[in-house]
Backbone atoms as SQL, in Angstrom:
CREATE TABLE atoms (id INTEGER PRIMARY KEY, chain TEXT, resi INTEGER, resn TEXT, atom TEXT, x REAL, y REAL, z REAL);
INSERT INTO atoms VALUES
  (1, 'A', 1, 'MET', 'N', 0.850, -1.194, 0.000),
  (2, 'A', 1, 'MET', 'CA', 0.000, 0.000, 0.000),
  (3, 'A', 1, 'MET', 'C', 0.886, 1.245, 0.000),
  (4, 'A', 2, 'ALA', 'N', 0.548, 2.181, -0.854),
  (5, 'A', 2, 'ALA', 'CA', 1.364, 3.380, -0.993),
  (6, 'A', 2, 'ALA', 'C', 1.134, 4.326, 0.176),
  (7, 'A', 3, 'LYS', 'N', 2.219, 4.993, 0.560),
  (8, 'A', 3, 'LYS', 'CA', 2.089, 5.993, 1.626),
  (9, 'A', 3, 'LYS', 'C', 1.532, 7.279, 1.048),
  (10, 'A', 4, 'THR', 'N', 0.641, 7.902, 1.787),
  (11, 'A', 4, 'THR', 'CA', 0.083, 9.179, 1.354),
  (12, 'A', 4, 'THR', 'C', 0.548, 10.265, 2.300),
  (13, 'A', 5, 'THR', 'N', 0.736, 11.444, 1.741),
  (14, 'A', 5, 'THR', 'CA', 1.129, 12.583, 2.562),
  (15, 'A', 5, 'THR', 'C', -0.076, 13.473, 2.798),
  (16, 'A', 6, 'ASN', 'N', 0.089, 14.485, 3.627),
  (17, 'A', 6, 'ASN', 'CA', -1.008, 15.400, 3.907),
  (18, 'A', 6, 'ASN', 'C', -1.323, 16.294, 2.712),
  (19, 'A', 7, 'ALA', 'N', -0.400, 16.405, 1.767),
  (20, 'A', 7, 'ALA', 'CA', -0.612, 17.290, 0.624),
  (21, 'A', 7, 'ALA', 'C', -1.575, 16.670, -0.385),
  (22, 'A', 8, 'THR', 'N', -1.655, 15.344, -0.411),
  (23, 'A', 8, 'THR', 'CA', -2.522, 14.685, -1.379),
  (24, 'A', 8, 'THR', 'C', -3.712, 14.075, -0.666),
  (25, 'A', 9, 'THR', 'N', -4.836, 14.035, -1.375),
  (26, 'A', 9, 'THR', 'CA', -6.032, 13.428, -0.798),
  (27, 'A', 9, 'THR', 'C', -6.063, 11.952, -1.157),
  (28, 'A', 10, 'GLN', 'N', -6.626, 11.145, -0.297),
  (29, 'A', 10, 'GLN', 'CA', -6.649, 9.707, -0.531),
  (30, 'A', 10, 'GLN', 'C', -7.685, 9.316, -1.584),
  (31, 'A', 11, 'THR', 'N', -8.733, 10.102, -1.733),
  (32, 'A', 11, 'THR', 'CA', -9.789, 9.741, -2.666),
  (33, 'A', 11, 'THR', 'C', -9.459, 10.141, -4.094),
  (34, 'A', 12, 'GLY', 'N', -8.502, 11.039, -4.287),
  (35, 'A', 12, 'GLY', 'CA', -8.148, 11.489, -5.617),
  (36, 'A', 12, 'GLY', 'C', -9.052, 12.579, -6.149),
  (37, 'A', 13, 'LYS', 'N', -9.941, 13.096, -5.329),
  (38, 'A', 13, 'LYS', 'CA', -10.824, 14.171, -5.770),
  (39, 'A', 13, 'LYS', 'C', -10.093, 15.506, -5.666),
  (40, 'A', 14, 'PHE', 'N', -10.663, 16.521, -6.311),
  (41, 'A', 14, 'PHE', 'CA', -10.078, 17.851, -6.245),
  (42, 'A', 14, 'PHE', 'C', -10.265, 18.435, -4.850),
  (43, 'A', 15, 'PRO', 'N', -9.415, 19.373, -4.463),
  (44, 'A', 15, 'PRO', 'CA', -9.595, 20.025, -3.159),
  (45, 'A', 15, 'PRO', 'C', -10.936, 20.732, -3.085),
  (46, 'A', 16, 'TYR', 'N', -11.444, 20.848, -1.874),
  (47, 'A', 16, 'TYR', 'CA', -12.786, 21.403, -1.680),
  (48, 'A', 16, 'TYR', 'C', -12.929, 22.833, -2.193),
  (49, 'A', 17, 'PRO', 'N', -11.983, 23.761, -1.932),
  (50, 'A', 17, 'PRO', 'CA', -12.155, 25.122, -2.475),
  (51, 'A', 17, 'PRO', 'C', -12.151, 25.156, -4.000),
  (52, 'A', 18, 'PHE', 'N', -11.392, 24.275, -4.618),
  (53, 'A', 18, 'PHE', 'CA', -11.342, 24.229, -6.081),
  (54, 'A', 18, 'PHE', 'C', -12.694, 23.821, -6.646),
  (55, 'A', 19, 'ARG', 'N', -13.289, 22.771, -6.063),
  (56, 'A', 19, 'ARG', 'CA', -14.598, 22.315, -6.525),
  (57, 'A', 19, 'ARG', 'C', -15.669, 23.356, -6.254),
  (58, 'A', 20, 'THR', 'N', -15.584, 24.027, -5.117),
  (59, 'A', 20, 'THR', 'CA', -16.569, 25.062, -4.779),
  (60, 'A', 20, 'THR', 'C', -16.466, 26.232, -5.748),
  (61, 'A', 21, 'GLY', 'N', -15.246, 26.618, -6.092),
  (62, 'A', 21, 'GLY', 'CA', -15.056, 27.721, -7.032),
  (63, 'A', 21, 'GLY', 'C', -15.653, 27.407, -8.391),
  (64, 'A', 22, 'TRP', 'N', -15.415, 26.197, -8.896),
  (65, 'A', 22, 'TRP', 'CA', -15.984, 25.831, -10.187),
  (66, 'A', 22, 'TRP', 'C', -17.498, 25.750, -10.123),
  (67, 'A', 23, 'ALA', 'N', -18.041, 25.288, -8.996),
  (68, 'A', 23, 'ALA', 'CA', -19.501, 25.233, -8.854),
  (69, 'A', 23, 'ALA', 'C', -20.097, 26.635, -8.915),
  (70, 'A', 24, 'LEU', 'N', -19.444, 27.606, -8.274),
  (71, 'A', 24, 'LEU', 'CA', -19.943, 28.983, -8.303),
  (72, 'A', 24, 'LEU', 'C', -19.810, 29.591, -9.696),
  (73, 'A', 25, 'VAL', 'N', -18.732, 29.268, -10.407),
  (74, 'A', 25, 'VAL', 'CA', -18.557, 29.783, -11.770),
  (75, 'A', 25, 'VAL', 'C', -19.646, 29.240, -12.689),
  (76, 'A', 26, 'LEU', 'N', -19.901, 27.940, -12.607),
  (77, 'A', 26, 'LEU', 'CA', -20.923, 27.344, -13.458),
  (78, 'A', 26, 'LEU', 'C', -22.313, 27.854, -13.099),
  (79, 'A', 27, 'LEU', 'N', -22.560, 28.090, -11.817),
  (80, 'A', 27, 'LEU', 'CA', -23.846, 28.639, -11.391),
  (81, 'A', 27, 'LEU', 'C', -24.037, 30.055, -11.926),
  (82, 'A', 28, 'ALA', 'N', -22.971, 30.854, -11.915),
  (83, 'A', 28, 'ALA', 'CA', -23.059, 32.214, -12.442),
  (84, 'A', 28, 'ALA', 'C', -23.337, 32.199, -13.944),
  (85, 'A', 29, 'ILE', 'N', -22.682, 31.313, -14.681),
  (86, 'A', 29, 'ILE', 'CA', -22.938, 31.195, -16.116),
  (87, 'A', 29, 'ILE', 'C', -24.380, 30.772, -16.357),
  (88, 'A', 30, 'ASN', 'N', -24.881, 29.874, -15.526),
  (89, 'A', 30, 'ASN', 'CA', -26.258, 29.418, -15.646),
  (90, 'A', 30, 'ASN', 'C', -27.240, 30.573, -15.469),
  (91, 'A', 31, 'PHE', 'N', -26.982, 31.449, -14.490),
  (92, 'A', 31, 'PHE', 'CA', -27.865, 32.597, -14.276),
  (93, 'A', 31, 'PHE', 'C', -27.797, 33.581, -15.447),
  (94, 'A', 32, 'VAL', 'N', -26.612, 33.758, -16.033),
  (95, 'A', 32, 'VAL', 'CA', -26.482, 34.657, -17.182),
  (96, 'A', 32, 'VAL', 'C', -27.273, 34.114, -18.366),
  (97, 'A', 33, 'VAL', 'N', -27.166, 32.814, -18.613),
  (98, 'A', 33, 'VAL', 'CA', -27.914, 32.205, -19.713),
  (99, 'A', 33, 'VAL', 'C', -29.414, 32.309, -19.460),
  (100, 'A', 34, 'ALA', 'N', -29.837, 32.102, -18.214),
  (101, 'A', 34, 'ALA', 'CA', -31.261, 32.229, -17.881),
  (102, 'A', 34, 'ALA', 'C', -31.740, 33.664, -18.064),
  (103, 'A', 35, 'ALA', 'N', -30.905, 34.641, -17.738),
  (104, 'A', 35, 'ALA', 'CA', -31.286, 36.045, -17.909),
  (105, 'A', 35, 'ALA', 'C', -31.458, 36.383, -19.389),
  (106, 'A', 36, 'PHE', 'N', -30.587, 35.857, -20.243),
  (107, 'A', 36, 'PHE', 'CA', -30.772, 36.052, -21.678),
  (108, 'A', 36, 'PHE', 'C', -32.052, 35.373, -22.157),
  (109, 'A', 37, 'TYR', 'N', -32.308, 34.179, -21.647),
  (110, 'A', 37, 'TYR', 'CA', -33.466, 33.404, -22.096),
  (111, 'A', 37, 'TYR', 'C', -34.772, 34.099, -21.742),
  (112, 'A', 38, 'PHE', 'N', -34.855, 34.670, -20.545),
  (113, 'A', 38, 'PHE', 'CA', -36.072, 35.348, -20.107),
  (114, 'A', 38, 'PHE', 'C', -36.073, 36.840, -20.464),
  (115, 'A', 39, 'HIS', 'N', -35.134, 37.258, -21.331),
  (116, 'A', 39, 'HIS', 'CA', -35.053, 38.630, -21.843),
  (117, 'A', 39, 'HIS', 'C', -34.867, 39.659, -20.733),
  (118, 'A', 40, 'ILE', 'N', -34.214, 39.253, -19.643),
  (119, 'A', 40, 'ILE', 'CA', -33.838, 40.220, -18.612),
  (120, 'A', 40, 'ILE', 'C', -32.655, 41.047, -19.120),
  (121, 'A', 41, 'ILE', 'N', -31.729, 40.368, -19.811),
  (122, 'A', 41, 'ILE', 'CA', -30.613, 41.044, -20.481),
  (123, 'A', 41, 'ILE', 'C', -30.902, 40.993, -21.973),
  (124, 'A', 42, 'GLU', 'N', -30.731, 42.109, -22.641),
  (125, 'A', 42, 'GLU', 'CA', -30.956, 42.131, -24.096),
  (126, 'A', 42, 'GLU', 'C', -29.622, 42.060, -24.820);
């Protein structure tokens, strides 16, 4: 079994702030697209 350090996660997933940042970016893009769709932004 390989030794893991504190710098790497055992599950291989991205760090939590990184995933949260991308979730907020995608959510913001979603709201912009919805605003165009409902003609809030012309």
